Chimera marker file (.cmm) of the C-alpha trace (Angstrom):
<marker_set name="trace">
<marker id="1" x="37.788" y="-54.349" z="-189.176" r="1" g="1" b="0" radius="0.5"/>
<marker id="2" x="35.065" y="-51.939" z="-190.322" r="1" g="1" b="0" radius="0.5"/>
<marker id="3" x="32.631" y="-53.287" z="-192.861" r="1" g="1" b="0" radius="0.5"/>
<marker id="4" x="31.719" y="-51.500" z="-196.094" r="1" g="1" b="0" radius="0.5"/>
<marker id="5" x="28.260" y="-50.890" z="-194.638" r="1" g="1" b="0" radius="0.5"/>
<marker id="6" x="29.640" y="-48.830" z="-191.755" r="1" g="1" b="0" radius="0.5"/>
<marker id="7" x="31.990" y="-46.871" z="-194.007" r="1" g="1" b="0" radius="0.5"/>
<marker id="8" x="29.030" y="-45.976" z="-196.211" r="1" g="1" b="0" radius="0.5"/>
<marker id="9" x="26.942" y="-44.932" z="-193.188" r="1" g="1" b="0" radius="0.5"/>
<marker id="10" x="29.747" y="-42.747" z="-191.837" r="1" g="1" b="0" radius="0.5"/>
<marker id="11" x="30.298" y="-41.101" z="-195.235" r="1" g="1" b="0" radius="0.5"/>
<marker id="12" x="26.561" y="-40.525" z="-195.650" r="1" g="1" b="0" radius="0.5"/>
<marker id="13" x="26.321" y="-39.017" z="-192.148" r="1" g="1" b="0" radius="0.5"/>
<marker id="14" x="29.111" y="-36.526" z="-192.910" r="1" g="1" b="0" radius="0.5"/>
<marker id="15" x="27.553" y="-35.660" z="-196.283" r="1" g="1" b="0" radius="0.5"/>
<marker id="16" x="24.134" y="-34.988" z="-194.749" r="1" g="1" b="0" radius="0.5"/>
<marker id="17" x="25.597" y="-33.089" z="-191.787" r="1" g="1" b="0" radius="0.5"/>
<marker id="18" x="27.756" y="-30.870" z="-194.009" r="1" g="1" b="0" radius="0.5"/>
<marker id="19" x="24.950" y="-30.145" z="-196.467" r="1" g="1" b="0" radius="0.5"/>
<marker id="20" x="22.569" y="-29.296" z="-193.631" r="1" g="1" b="0" radius="0.5"/>
<marker id="21" x="25.130" y="-26.980" z="-192.020" r="1" g="1" b="0" radius="0.5"/>
<marker id="22" x="25.594" y="-25.243" z="-195.373" r="1" g="1" b="0" radius="0.5"/>
<marker id="23" x="21.840" y="-24.698" z="-195.608" r="1" g="1" b="0" radius="0.5"/>
<marker id="24" x="21.418" y="-27.225" z="-198.383" r="1" g="1" b="0" radius="0.5"/>
<marker id="25" x="18.650" y="-29.738" z="-198.394" r="1" g="1" b="0" radius="0.5"/>
<marker id="26" x="19.192" y="-33.428" z="-198.936" r="1" g="1" b="0" radius="0.5"/>
<marker id="27" x="15.504" y="-34.250" z="-199.447" r="1" g="1" b="0" radius="0.5"/>
<marker id="28" x="13.278" y="-34.482" z="-202.475" r="1" g="1" b="0" radius="0.5"/>
<marker id="29" x="12.743" y="-30.708" z="-202.774" r="1" g="1" b="0" radius="0.5"/>
<marker id="30" x="15.979" y="-29.752" z="-204.598" r="1" g="1" b="0" radius="0.5"/>
<marker id="31" x="15.691" y="-32.470" z="-207.239" r="1" g="1" b="0" radius="0.5"/>
<marker id="32" x="11.983" y="-31.800" z="-207.792" r="1" g="1" b="0" radius="0.5"/>
<marker id="33" x="12.597" y="-28.043" z="-208.086" r="1" g="1" b="0" radius="0.5"/>
<marker id="34" x="15.524" y="-28.602" z="-210.463" r="1" g="1" b="0" radius="0.5"/>
<marker id="35" x="13.196" y="-30.663" z="-212.675" r="1" g="1" b="0" radius="0.5"/>
<marker id="36" x="10.513" y="-27.974" z="-212.482" r="1" g="1" b="0" radius="0.5"/>
<marker id="37" x="13.053" y="-25.319" z="-213.443" r="1" g="1" b="0" radius="0.5"/>
<marker id="38" x="14.167" y="-27.400" z="-216.410" r="1" g="1" b="0" radius="0.5"/>
<marker id="39" x="10.566" y="-27.960" z="-217.506" r="1" g="1" b="0" radius="0.5"/>
<marker id="40" x="9.721" y="-24.248" z="-217.051" r="1" g="1" b="0" radius="0.5"/>
<marker id="41" x="12.655" y="-23.180" z="-219.211" r="1" g="1" b="0" radius="0.5"/>
<marker id="42" x="11.443" y="-25.452" z="-222.017" r="1" g="1" b="0" radius="0.5"/>
<marker id="43" x="7.767" y="-24.517" z="-221.831" r="1" g="1" b="0" radius="0.5"/>
<marker id="44" x="6.041" y="-21.825" z="-219.785" r="1" g="1" b="0" radius="0.5"/>
<marker id="45" x="2.960" y="-19.670" z="-220.304" r="1" g="1" b="0" radius="0.5"/>
<marker id="46" x="3.443" y="-16.415" z="-222.211" r="1" g="1" b="0" radius="0.5"/>
<marker id="47" x="4.168" y="-13.399" z="-220.012" r="1" g="1" b="0" radius="0.5"/>
<marker id="48" x="5.008" y="-15.427" z="-216.903" r="1" g="1" b="0" radius="0.5"/>
<marker id="49" x="8.454" y="-15.428" z="-215.299" r="1" g="1" b="0" radius="0.5"/>
<marker id="50" x="9.685" y="-17.911" z="-212.690" r="1" g="1" b="0" radius="0.5"/>
<marker id="51" x="13.287" y="-18.340" z="-211.675" r="1" g="1" b="0" radius="0.5"/>
<marker id="52" x="15.203" y="-19.306" z="-208.574" r="1" g="1" b="0" radius="0.5"/>
<marker id="53" x="17.024" y="-16.535" z="-206.739" r="1" g="1" b="0" radius="0.5"/>
<marker id="54" x="20.784" y="-16.279" z="-206.922" r="1" g="1" b="0" radius="0.5"/>
<marker id="55" x="22.583" y="-16.152" z="-203.579" r="1" g="1" b="0" radius="0.5"/>
<marker id="56" x="25.353" y="-13.572" z="-202.951" r="1" g="1" b="0" radius="0.5"/>
<marker id="57" x="27.982" y="-16.251" z="-203.624" r="1" g="1" b="0" radius="0.5"/>
<marker id="58" x="26.506" y="-16.813" z="-207.111" r="1" g="1" b="0" radius="0.5"/>
<marker id="59" x="24.865" y="-20.149" z="-206.338" r="1" g="1" b="0" radius="0.5"/>
<marker id="60" x="21.264" y="-20.828" z="-207.321" r="1" g="1" b="0" radius="0.5"/>
<marker id="61" x="18.804" y="-21.074" z="-204.420" r="1" g="1" b="0" radius="0.5"/>
<marker id="62" x="16.146" y="-23.514" z="-205.613" r="1" g="1" b="0" radius="0.5"/>
<marker id="63" x="14.097" y="-22.962" z="-202.440" r="1" g="1" b="0" radius="0.5"/>
<marker id="64" x="13.307" y="-19.309" z="-203.254" r="1" g="1" b="0" radius="0.5"/>
<marker id="65" x="11.858" y="-18.218" z="-206.606" r="1" g="1" b="0" radius="0.5"/>
<marker id="66" x="11.090" y="-14.758" z="-207.960" r="1" g="1" b="0" radius="0.5"/>
<marker id="67" x="8.104" y="-14.830" z="-210.274" r="1" g="1" b="0" radius="0.5"/>
<marker id="68" x="6.007" y="-12.494" z="-212.391" r="1" g="1" b="0" radius="0.5"/>
<marker id="69" x="2.312" y="-13.151" z="-213.013" r="1" g="1" b="0" radius="0.5"/>
<marker id="70" x="0.752" y="-11.183" z="-215.890" r="1" g="1" b="0" radius="0.5"/>
<marker id="71" x="-2.791" y="-9.847" z="-215.697" r="1" g="1" b="0" radius="0.5"/>
<marker id="72" x="-5.221" y="-11.630" z="-218.016" r="1" g="1" b="0" radius="0.5"/>
<marker id="73" x="-6.394" y="-9.880" z="-221.172" r="1" g="1" b="0" radius="0.5"/>
<marker id="74" x="-9.808" y="-8.280" z="-220.781" r="1" g="1" b="0" radius="0.5"/>
<marker id="75" x="-9.754" y="-8.425" z="-216.983" r="1" g="1" b="0" radius="0.5"/>
<marker id="76" x="-9.174" y="-5.878" z="-214.202" r="1" g="1" b="0" radius="0.5"/>
<marker id="77" x="-5.474" y="-6.672" z="-213.851" r="1" g="1" b="0" radius="0.5"/>
<marker id="78" x="-4.815" y="-6.613" z="-217.637" r="1" g="1" b="0" radius="0.5"/>
<marker id="79" x="-1.531" y="-5.043" z="-218.694" r="1" g="1" b="0" radius="0.5"/>
<marker id="80" x="0.066" y="-5.461" z="-215.282" r="1" g="1" b="0" radius="0.5"/>
<marker id="81" x="2.949" y="-7.704" z="-214.340" r="1" g="1" b="0" radius="0.5"/>
<marker id="82" x="2.754" y="-8.686" z="-210.683" r="1" g="1" b="0" radius="0.5"/>
<marker id="83" x="5.753" y="-9.903" z="-208.657" r="1" g="1" b="0" radius="0.5"/>
<marker id="84" x="5.265" y="-12.996" z="-206.513" r="1" g="1" b="0" radius="0.5"/>
<marker id="85" x="7.833" y="-14.715" z="-204.306" r="1" g="1" b="0" radius="0.5"/>
<marker id="86" x="7.615" y="-18.491" z="-203.832" r="1" g="1" b="0" radius="0.5"/>
<marker id="87" x="9.392" y="-19.924" z="-200.776" r="1" g="1" b="0" radius="0.5"/>
<marker id="88" x="9.736" y="-23.690" z="-200.727" r="1" g="1" b="0" radius="0.5"/>
<marker id="89" x="10.802" y="-25.734" z="-197.725" r="1" g="1" b="0" radius="0.5"/>
<marker id="90" x="12.540" y="-29.076" z="-197.429" r="1" g="1" b="0" radius="0.5"/>
<marker id="91" x="9.156" y="-30.839" z="-197.332" r="1" g="1" b="0" radius="0.5"/>
<marker id="92" x="8.199" y="-29.716" z="-200.854" r="1" g="1" b="0" radius="0.5"/>
<marker id="93" x="6.364" y="-31.200" z="-202.766" r="1" g="1" b="0" radius="0.5"/>
<marker id="94" x="4.576" y="-32.764" z="-199.798" r="1" g="1" b="0" radius="0.5"/>
<marker id="95" x="3.920" y="-29.286" z="-198.385" r="1" g="1" b="0" radius="0.5"/>
<marker id="96" x="3.048" y="-26.252" z="-200.505" r="1" g="1" b="0" radius="0.5"/>
<marker id="97" x="5.299" y="-23.240" z="-200.921" r="1" g="1" b="0" radius="0.5"/>
<marker id="98" x="4.539" y="-19.905" z="-199.287" r="1" g="1" b="0" radius="0.5"/>
<marker id="99" x="3.479" y="-17.476" z="-202.014" r="1" g="1" b="0" radius="0.5"/>
<marker id="100" x="3.651" y="-13.747" z="-201.364" r="1" g="1" b="0" radius="0.5"/>
<marker id="101" x="3.025" y="-10.549" z="-203.259" r="1" g="1" b="0" radius="0.5"/>
<marker id="102" x="4.747" y="-7.383" z="-202.037" r="1" g="1" b="0" radius="0.5"/>
<marker id="103" x="3.314" y="-6.180" z="-198.730" r="1" g="1" b="0" radius="0.5"/>
<marker id="104" x="0.197" y="-4.047" z="-199.226" r="1" g="1" b="0" radius="0.5"/>
<marker id="105" x="-0.953" y="-5.613" z="-202.516" r="1" g="1" b="0" radius="0.5"/>
<marker id="106" x="-4.707" y="-4.993" z="-202.682" r="1" g="1" b="0" radius="0.5"/>
<marker id="107" x="-6.892" y="-7.978" z="-203.474" r="1" g="1" b="0" radius="0.5"/>
<marker id="108" x="-9.650" y="-9.718" z="-201.480" r="1" g="1" b="0" radius="0.5"/>
<marker id="109" x="-7.647" y="-12.975" z="-201.332" r="1" g="1" b="0" radius="0.5"/>
<marker id="110" x="-4.238" y="-11.497" z="-200.542" r="1" g="1" b="0" radius="0.5"/>
<marker id="111" x="-3.442" y="-10.857" z="-196.872" r="1" g="1" b="0" radius="0.5"/>
<marker id="112" x="-2.070" y="-7.387" z="-196.014" r="1" g="1" b="0" radius="0.5"/>
<marker id="113" x="1.299" y="-9.146" z="-195.508" r="1" g="1" b="0" radius="0.5"/>
<marker id="114" x="1.181" y="-10.185" z="-199.189" r="1" g="1" b="0" radius="0.5"/>
<marker id="115" x="0.510" y="-13.874" z="-198.517" r="1" g="1" b="0" radius="0.5"/>
<marker id="116" x="-1.789" y="-15.556" z="-201.045" r="1" g="1" b="0" radius="0.5"/>
<marker id="117" x="-4.986" y="-17.253" z="-199.829" r="1" g="1" b="0" radius="0.5"/>
<marker id="118" x="-5.660" y="-19.954" z="-202.430" r="1" g="1" b="0" radius="0.5"/>
<marker id="119" x="-7.039" y="-23.452" z="-201.853" r="1" g="1" b="0" radius="0.5"/>
<marker id="120" x="-4.316" y="-25.197" z="-203.895" r="1" g="1" b="0" radius="0.5"/>
<marker id="121" x="-1.741" y="-23.661" z="-201.524" r="1" g="1" b="0" radius="0.5"/>
<marker id="122" x="-3.369" y="-25.116" z="-198.418" r="1" g="1" b="0" radius="0.5"/>
<marker id="123" x="-2.502" y="-28.581" z="-197.111" r="1" g="1" b="0" radius="0.5"/>
<marker id="124" x="-5.897" y="-28.829" z="-195.450" r="1" g="1" b="0" radius="0.5"/>
<marker id="125" x="-7.706" y="-28.022" z="-198.696" r="1" g="1" b="0" radius="0.5"/>
<marker id="126" x="-6.561" y="-28.774" z="-202.251" r="1" g="1" b="0" radius="0.5"/>
<marker id="127" x="-2.758" y="-29.079" z="-202.125" r="1" g="1" b="0" radius="0.5"/>
<marker id="128" x="-1.376" y="-32.182" z="-203.842" r="1" g="1" b="0" radius="0.5"/>
<marker id="129" x="2.310" y="-33.051" z="-204.352" r="1" g="1" b="0" radius="0.5"/>
<marker id="130" x="1.748" y="-33.249" z="-208.116" r="1" g="1" b="0" radius="0.5"/>
<marker id="131" x="0.958" y="-29.509" z="-208.326" r="1" g="1" b="0" radius="0.5"/>
<marker id="132" x="3.708" y="-27.677" z="-210.218" r="1" g="1" b="0" radius="0.5"/>
<marker id="133" x="5.105" y="-24.150" z="-210.144" r="1" g="1" b="0" radius="0.5"/>
<marker id="134" x="3.318" y="-23.540" z="-213.448" r="1" g="1" b="0" radius="0.5"/>
<marker id="135" x="-0.029" y="-24.621" z="-211.961" r="1" g="1" b="0" radius="0.5"/>
<marker id="136" x="0.536" y="-22.457" z="-208.878" r="1" g="1" b="0" radius="0.5"/>
<marker id="137" x="1.235" y="-19.351" z="-210.957" r="1" g="1" b="0" radius="0.5"/>
<marker id="138" x="-1.724" y="-19.954" z="-213.278" r="1" g="1" b="0" radius="0.5"/>
<marker id="139" x="-3.892" y="-20.474" z="-210.179" r="1" g="1" b="0" radius="0.5"/>
<marker id="140" x="-2.694" y="-17.143" z="-208.794" r="1" g="1" b="0" radius="0.5"/>
<marker id="141" x="-3.441" y="-15.446" z="-212.126" r="1" g="1" b="0" radius="0.5"/>
<marker id="142" x="-6.961" y="-16.906" z="-212.082" r="1" g="1" b="0" radius="0.5"/>
<marker id="143" x="-7.413" y="-15.728" z="-208.490" r="1" g="1" b="0" radius="0.5"/>
<marker id="144" x="-6.434" y="-12.169" z="-209.423" r="1" g="1" b="0" radius="0.5"/>
<marker id="145" x="-9.263" y="-12.000" z="-211.935" r="1" g="1" b="0" radius="0.5"/>
<marker id="146" x="-11.810" y="-14.125" z="-210.100" r="1" g="1" b="0" radius="0.5"/>
<marker id="147" x="-11.588" y="-13.296" z="-206.386" r="1" g="1" b="0" radius="0.5"/>
<marker id="148" x="-13.291" y="-15.573" z="-203.896" r="1" g="1" b="0" radius="0.5"/>
<marker id="149" x="-15.198" y="-13.280" z="-201.489" r="1" g="1" b="0" radius="0.5"/>
<marker id="150" x="-16.181" y="-16.304" z="-199.371" r="1" g="1" b="0" radius="0.5"/>
<marker id="151" x="-12.507" y="-16.841" z="-198.488" r="1" g="1" b="0" radius="0.5"/>
<marker id="152" x="-11.400" y="-13.265" z="-197.882" r="1" g="1" b="0" radius="0.5"/>
<marker id="153" x="-7.908" y="-12.625" z="-196.579" r="1" g="1" b="0" radius="0.5"/>
<marker id="154" x="-8.123" y="-8.833" z="-196.690" r="1" g="1" b="0" radius="0.5"/>
<marker id="155" x="-11.483" y="-8.130" z="-195.040" r="1" g="1" b="0" radius="0.5"/>
<marker id="156" x="-11.470" y="-4.352" z="-195.549" r="1" g="1" b="0" radius="0.5"/>
<marker id="157" x="-10.723" y="-4.644" z="-199.258" r="1" g="1" b="0" radius="0.5"/>
<marker id="158" x="-13.178" y="-7.531" z="-199.568" r="1" g="1" b="0" radius="0.5"/>
<marker id="159" x="-15.994" y="-5.353" z="-198.180" r="1" g="1" b="0" radius="0.5"/>
<marker id="160" x="-15.238" y="-2.728" z="-200.828" r="1" g="1" b="0" radius="0.5"/>
<marker id="161" x="-15.066" y="-5.418" z="-203.504" r="1" g="1" b="0" radius="0.5"/>
<marker id="162" x="-18.399" y="-6.991" z="-202.511" r="1" g="1" b="0" radius="0.5"/>
<marker id="163" x="-20.025" y="-3.554" z="-202.296" r="1" g="1" b="0" radius="0.5"/>
<marker id="164" x="-18.833" y="-2.468" z="-205.770" r="1" g="1" b="0" radius="0.5"/>
<marker id="165" x="-16.746" y="-5.005" z="-207.753" r="1" g="1" b="0" radius="0.5"/>
<marker id="166" x="-16.309" y="-2.581" z="-210.687" r="1" g="1" b="0" radius="0.5"/>
<marker id="167" x="-14.640" y="0.023" z="-208.485" r="1" g="1" b="0" radius="0.5"/>
<link id1="1" id2="2" r="1" g="1" b="0" radius="0.2"/>
<link id1="2" id2="3" r="1" g="1" b="0" radius="0.2"/>
<link id1="3" id2="4" r="1" g="1" b="0" radius="0.2"/>
<link id1="4" id2="5" r="1" g="1" b="0" radius="0.2"/>
<link id1="5" id2="6" r="1" g="1" b="0" radius="0.2"/>
<link id1="6" id2="7" r="1" g="1" b="0" radius="0.2"/>
<link id1="7" id2="8" r="1" g="1" b="0" radius="0.2"/>
<link id1="8" id2="9" r="1" g="1" b="0" radius="0.2"/>
<link id1="9" id2="10" r="1" g="1" b="0" radius="0.2"/>
<link id1="10" id2="11" r="1" g="1" b="0" radius="0.2"/>
<link id1="11" id2="12" r="1" g="1" b="0" radius="0.2"/>
<link id1="12" id2="13" r="1" g="1" b="0" radius="0.2"/>
<link id1="13" id2="14" r="1" g="1" b="0" radius="0.2"/>
<link id1="14" id2="15" r="1" g="1" b="0" radius="0.2"/>
<link id1="15" id2="16" r="1" g="1" b="0" radius="0.2"/>
<link id1="16" id2="17" r="1" g="1" b="0" radius="0.2"/>
<link id1="17" id2="18" r="1" g="1" b="0" radius="0.2"/>
<link id1="18" id2="19" r="1" g="1" b="0" radius="0.2"/>
<link id1="19" id2="20" r="1" g="1" b="0" radius="0.2"/>
<link id1="20" id2="21" r="1" g="1" b="0" radius="0.2"/>
<link id1="21" id2="22" r="1" g="1" b="0" radius="0.2"/>
<link id1="22" id2="23" r="1" g="1" b="0" radius="0.2"/>
<link id1="23" id2="24" r="1" g="1" b="0" radius="0.2"/>
<link id1="24" id2="25" r="1" g="1" b="0" radius="0.2"/>
<link id1="25" id2="26" r="1" g="1" b="0" radius="0.2"/>
<link id1="26" id2="27" r="1" g="1" b="0" radius="0.2"/>
<link id1="27" id2="28" r="1" g="1" b="0" radius="0.2"/>
<link id1="28" id2="29" r="1" g="1" b="0" radius="0.2"/>
<link id1="29" id2="30" r="1" g="1" b="0" radius="0.2"/>
<link id1="30" id2="31" r="1" g="1" b="0" radius="0.2"/>
<link id1="31" id2="32" r="1" g="1" b="0" radius="0.2"/>
<link id1="32" id2="33" r="1" g="1" b="0" radius="0.2"/>
<link id1="33" id2="34" r="1" g="1" b="0" radius="0.2"/>
<link id1="34" id2="35" r="1" g="1" b="0" radius="0.2"/>
<link id1="35" id2="36" r="1" g="1" b="0" radius="0.2"/>
<link id1="36" id2="37" r="1" g="1" b="0" radius="0.2"/>
<link id1="37" id2="38" r="1" g="1" b="0" radius="0.2"/>
<link id1="38" id2="39" r="1" g="1" b="0" radius="0.2"/>
<link id1="39" id2="40" r="1" g="1" b="0" radius="0.2"/>
<link id1="40" id2="41" r="1" g="1" b="0" radius="0.2"/>
<link id1="41" id2="42" r="1" g="1" b="0" radius="0.2"/>
<link id1="42" id2="43" r="1" g="1" b="0" radius="0.2"/>
<link id1="43" id2="44" r="1" g="1" b="0" radius="0.2"/>
<link id1="44" id2="45" r="1" g="1" b="0" radius="0.2"/>
<link id1="45" id2="46" r="1" g="1" b="0" radius="0.2"/>
<link id1="46" id2="47" r="1" g="1" b="0" radius="0.2"/>
<link id1="47" id2="48" r="1" g="1" b="0" radius="0.2"/>
<link id1="48" id2="49" r="1" g="1" b="0" radius="0.2"/>
<link id1="49" id2="50" r="1" g="1" b="0" radius="0.2"/>
<link id1="50" id2="51" r="1" g="1" b="0" radius="0.2"/>
<link id1="51" id2="52" r="1" g="1" b="0" radius="0.2"/>
<link id1="52" id2="53" r="1" g="1" b="0" radius="0.2"/>
<link id1="53" id2="54" r="1" g="1" b="0" radius="0.2"/>
<link id1="54" id2="55" r="1" g="1" b="0" radius="0.2"/>
<link id1="55" id2="56" r="1" g="1" b="0" radius="0.2"/>
<link id1="56" id2="57" r="1" g="1" b="0" radius="0.2"/>
<link id1="57" id2="58" r="1" g="1" b="0" radius="0.2"/>
<link id1="58" id2="59" r="1" g="1" b="0" radius="0.2"/>
<link id1="59" id2="60" r="1" g="1" b="0" radius="0.2"/>
<link id1="60" id2="61" r="1" g="1" b="0" radius="0.2"/>
<link id1="61" id2="62" r="1" g="1" b="0" radius="0.2"/>
<link id1="62" id2="63" r="1" g="1" b="0" radius="0.2"/>
<link id1="63" id2="64" r="1" g="1" b="0" radius="0.2"/>
<link id1="64" id2="65" r="1" g="1" b="0" radius="0.2"/>
<link id1="65" id2="66" r="1" g="1" b="0" radius="0.2"/>
<link id1="66" id2="67" r="1" g="1" b="0" radius="0.2"/>
<link id1="67" id2="68" r="1" g="1" b="0" radius="0.2"/>
<link id1="68" id2="69" r="1" g="1" b="0" radius="0.2"/>
<link id1="69" id2="70" r="1" g="1" b="0" radius="0.2"/>
<link id1="70" id2="71" r="1" g="1" b="0" radius="0.2"/>
<link id1="71" id2="72" r="1" g="1" b="0" radius="0.2"/>
<link id1="72" id2="73" r="1" g="1" b="0" radius="0.2"/>
<link id1="73" id2="74" r="1" g="1" b="0" radius="0.2"/>
<link id1="74" id2="75" r="1" g="1" b="0" radius="0.2"/>
<link id1="75" id2="76" r="1" g="1" b="0" radius="0.2"/>
<link id1="76" id2="77" r="1" g="1" b="0" radius="0.2"/>
<link id1="77" id2="78" r="1" g="1" b="0" radius="0.2"/>
<link id1="78" id2="79" r="1" g="1" b="0" radius="0.2"/>
<link id1="79" id2="80" r="1" g="1" b="0" radius="0.2"/>
<link id1="80" id2="81" r="1" g="1" b="0" radius="0.2"/>
<link id1="81" id2="82" r="1" g="1" b="0" radius="0.2"/>
<link id1="82" id2="83" r="1" g="1" b="0" radius="0.2"/>
<link id1="83" id2="84" r="1" g="1" b="0" radius="0.2"/>
<link id1="84" id2="85" r="1" g="1" b="0" radius="0.2"/>
<link id1="85" id2="86" r="1" g="1" b="0" radius="0.2"/>
<link id1="86" id2="87" r="1" g="1" b="0" radius="0.2"/>
<link id1="87" id2="88" r="1" g="1" b="0" radius="0.2"/>
<link id1="88" id2="89" r="1" g="1" b="0" radius="0.2"/>
<link id1="89" id2="90" r="1" g="1" b="0" radius="0.2"/>
<link id1="90" id2="91" r="1" g="1" b="0" radius="0.2"/>
<link id1="91" id2="92" r="1" g="1" b="0" radius="0.2"/>
<link id1="92" id2="93" r="1" g="1" b="0" radius="0.2"/>
<link id1="93" id2="94" r="1" g="1" b="0" radius="0.2"/>
<link id1="94" id2="95" r="1" g="1" b="0" radius="0.2"/>
<link id1="95" id2="96" r="1" g="1" b="0" radius="0.2"/>
<link id1="96" id2="97" r="1" g="1" b="0" radius="0.2"/>
<link id1="97" id2="98" r="1" g="1" b="0" radius="0.2"/>
<link id1="98" id2="99" r="1" g="1" b="0" radius="0.2"/>
<link id1="99" id2="100" r="1" g="1" b="0" radius="0.2"/>
<link id1="100" id2="101" r="1" g="1" b="0" radius="0.2"/>
<link id1="101" id2="102" r="1" g="1" b="0" radius="0.2"/>
<link id1="102" id2="103" r="1" g="1" b="0" radius="0.2"/>
<link id1="103" id2="104" r="1" g="1" b="0" radius="0.2"/>
<link id1="104" id2="105" r="1" g="1" b="0" radius="0.2"/>
<link id1="105" id2="106" r="1" g="1" b="0" radius="0.2"/>
<link id1="106" id2="107" r="1" g="1" b="0" radius="0.2"/>
<link id1="107" id2="108" r="1" g="1" b="0" radius="0.2"/>
<link id1="108" id2="109" r="1" g="1" b="0" radius="0.2"/>
<link id1="109" id2="110" r="1" g="1" b="0" radius="0.2"/>
<link id1="110" id2="111" r="1" g="1" b="0" radius="0.2"/>
<link id1="111" id2="112" r="1" g="1" b="0" radius="0.2"/>
<link id1="112" id2="113" r="1" g="1" b="0" radius="0.2"/>
<link id1="113" id2="114" r="1" g="1" b="0" radius="0.2"/>
<link id1="114" id2="115" r="1" g="1" b="0" radius="0.2"/>
<link id1="115" id2="116" r="1" g="1" b="0" radius="0.2"/>
<link id1="116" id2="117" r="1" g="1" b="0" radius="0.2"/>
<link id1="117" id2="118" r="1" g="1" b="0" radius="0.2"/>
<link id1="118" id2="119" r="1" g="1" b="0" radius="0.2"/>
<link id1="119" id2="120" r="1" g="1" b="0" radius="0.2"/>
<link id1="120" id2="121" r="1" g="1" b="0" radius="0.2"/>
<link id1="121" id2="122" r="1" g="1" b="0" radius="0.2"/>
<link id1="122" id2="123" r="1" g="1" b="0" radius="0.2"/>
<link id1="123" id2="124" r="1" g="1" b="0" radius="0.2"/>
<link id1="124" id2="125" r="1" g="1" b="0" radius="0.2"/>
<link id1="125" id2="126" r="1" g="1" b="0" radius="0.2"/>
<link id1="126" id2="127" r="1" g="1" b="0" radius="0.2"/>
<link id1="127" id2="128" r="1" g="1" b="0" radius="0.2"/>
<link id1="128" id2="129" r="1" g="1" b="0" radius="0.2"/>
<link id1="129" id2="130" r="1" g="1" b="0" radius="0.2"/>
<link id1="130" id2="131" r="1" g="1" b="0" radius="0.2"/>
<link id1="131" id2="132" r="1" g="1" b="0" radius="0.2"/>
<link id1="132" id2="133" r="1" g="1" b="0" radius="0.2"/>
<link id1="133" id2="134" r="1" g="1" b="0" radius="0.2"/>
<link id1="134" id2="135" r="1" g="1" b="0" radius="0.2"/>
<link id1="135" id2="136" r="1" g="1" b="0" radius="0.2"/>
<link id1="136" id2="137" r="1" g="1" b="0" radius="0.2"/>
<link id1="137" id2="138" r="1" g="1" b="0" radius="0.2"/>
<link id1="138" id2="139" r="1" g="1" b="0" radius="0.2"/>
<link id1="139" id2="140" r="1" g="1" b="0" radius="0.2"/>
<link id1="140" id2="141" r="1" g="1" b="0" radius="0.2"/>
<link id1="141" id2="142" r="1" g="1" b="0" radius="0.2"/>
<link id1="142" id2="143" r="1" g="1" b="0" radius="0.2"/>
<link id1="143" id2="144" r="1" g="1" b="0" radius="0.2"/>
<link id1="144" id2="145" r="1" g="1" b="0" radius="0.2"/>
<link id1="145" id2="146" r="1" g="1" b="0" radius="0.2"/>
<link id1="146" id2="147" r="1" g="1" b="0" radius="0.2"/>
<link id1="147" id2="148" r="1" g="1" b="0" radius="0.2"/>
<link id1="148" id2="149" r="1" g="1" b="0" radius="0.2"/>
<link id1="149" id2="150" r="1" g="1" b="0" radius="0.2"/>
<link id1="150" id2="151" r="1" g="1" b="0" radius="0.2"/>
<link id1="151" id2="152" r="1" g="1" b="0" radius="0.2"/>
<link id1="152" id2="153" r="1" g="1" b="0" radius="0.2"/>
<link id1="153" id2="154" r="1" g="1" b="0" radius="0.2"/>
<link id1="154" id2="155" r="1" g="1" b="0" radius="0.2"/>
<link id1="155" id2="156" r="1" g="1" b="0" radius="0.2"/>
<link id1="156" id2="157" r="1" g="1" b="0" radius="0.2"/>
<link id1="157" id2="158" r="1" g="1" b="0" radius="0.2"/>
<link id1="158" id2="159" r="1" g="1" b="0" radius="0.2"/>
<link id1="159" id2="160" r="1" g="1" b="0" radius="0.2"/>
<link id1="160" id2="161" r="1" g="1" b="0" radius="0.2"/>
<link id1="161" id2="162" r="1" g="1" b="0" radius="0.2"/>
<link id1="162" id2="163" r="1" g="1" b="0" radius="0.2"/>
<link id1="163" id2="164" r="1" g="1" b="0" radius="0.2"/>
<link id1="164" id2="165" r="1" g="1" b="0" radius="0.2"/>
<link id1="165" id2="166" r="1" g="1" b="0" radius="0.2"/>
<link id1="166" id2="167" r="1" g="1" b="0" radius="0.2"/>
</marker_set>
């Protein structure tokens, strides 16, 4: 006779296997991102947009977010609304998301591929699991207006920036 323990283990195995085959995560990431989405909808900074993508079948993909970061008032990027894609993996929040602008976005700390070079997005630097989507987007907004020439990702643009920041 099979014990309740083994029935539970078998059911759990099939649940995890099926969810993984369907591309769904069974880790902490989906629940954390669902909470972040709920929090964002209640309270987010003015001008910012952050929402999970919708898959072709109509389901919400919590692991991929489309965001808009507004330029700060009185700064070089003022008046602009800049699209950023956040890609989370199953290890979130223990590993940071990949944050990308559209390819070719010009900024000293944005790689030509669009990837953002920011210390809070680096495991080896300042990433902490408590960092939220809101904090990431505000950090990116701050980076737009206060580039870090010492940590250049786009070396050609950085040389122009260092030579004449006003240009």
